[in-house]
N, C-alpha and C positions, 0 to 999 in steps of 0.2 A: 673024402678026409670027412673021418664022425670023431673028429679035434682037433683043437687048438694048444701052441704050444707060445707063451709068450718069448721065449727066443725064435716065432718066426716072424720074418721083416715084412709077409708080401702084403698079410693083413693087417690097412691102418685103420685104428677106430680113433669115431669122429662125434662130437658132441656130448650122448652119456652113457653110448656107447665102451664096452670092457670086457676082462680074459676075464671068468673066474671059472678059478677050476676045472682045465680044458674048453668049458662050455661057453660061450659067445653070447653075451647077456646087452640087451639093446637103451634099456632104458635103465634105473633107480629104482627098485622095488618099494620106494618106503615114496616115493614121488611117481607114479602112474601117468600124468600126466609132462614129460617128460621124452625126447629121440633125442634115439643116440644113429648110424651110423655105418658099415662095418665097410672099407672100401680094399678092393685086387692094388698093388700099387704098383704095380708094372703096365704099362699099357698091354692091350692085346689087340693086334690088327685085325682082324674082319677082312680084307682085301688080301687080294694076288698084288704087292709087289711092283711082278711086272708090268702090268697090265692096266692095273688103277680099277677093276673090279671089285665088287662086291666080293665076297664070299660064300657059299651055301657051305651051312653048318647043324648038323642036329646035336645035343646036347641035351644031357638030362640032368636036373636040380631037386631034392629031394630034402623037406626042411621037416623037422624035430620040433615044436612049438610047446613049450612043458610050460601051464599056470601054476605054479606054484600055495596057489589058493583059487578052485575051483569057481569061487561068486564074484573073488575080481582079476578080469585077467583085460589083455589090450586087445584091438579087437580093427587095426589097421597093421599090414606085413604087407610091405612091397619086397618086392624081386627087378633090378632094372641093369639096363647097360647104354654105359654117359661117353660124351666123345669123352676126352683126354682132357684134363684140365678141369673139370665139372666141377664146379664148387656148389653144395651143399646148404640152399634157398635156411637164410635167419625161421625155423617154424614153430611160429604160437601156438599150442594145439586148446582149442574151450572142448568141452567135452565128450561132444560131441559133433565136431569136425575139425578140421586143420580148417582155420585163418588164412 
């Protein structure tokens, strides 16, 4: 996937995340101390439904992070797998650490 489209319901944007010109924005540019996340909307089962054993899998992801202003940029990015129903915690930022 090299771009995102508004008509695709497979991605849910939460917090400050939004779709802009086929790009995923994770926070508002004017306020750098904000957090957003994008979540795949359907559960992905990583176990064998017959035996219940966890599945082995290999995958590869590539991300491009573009700082619009080279002197002001984000310094934290996370990619994670979570259980179905996971809720993002209310995250408050302090300029140099997540509290």
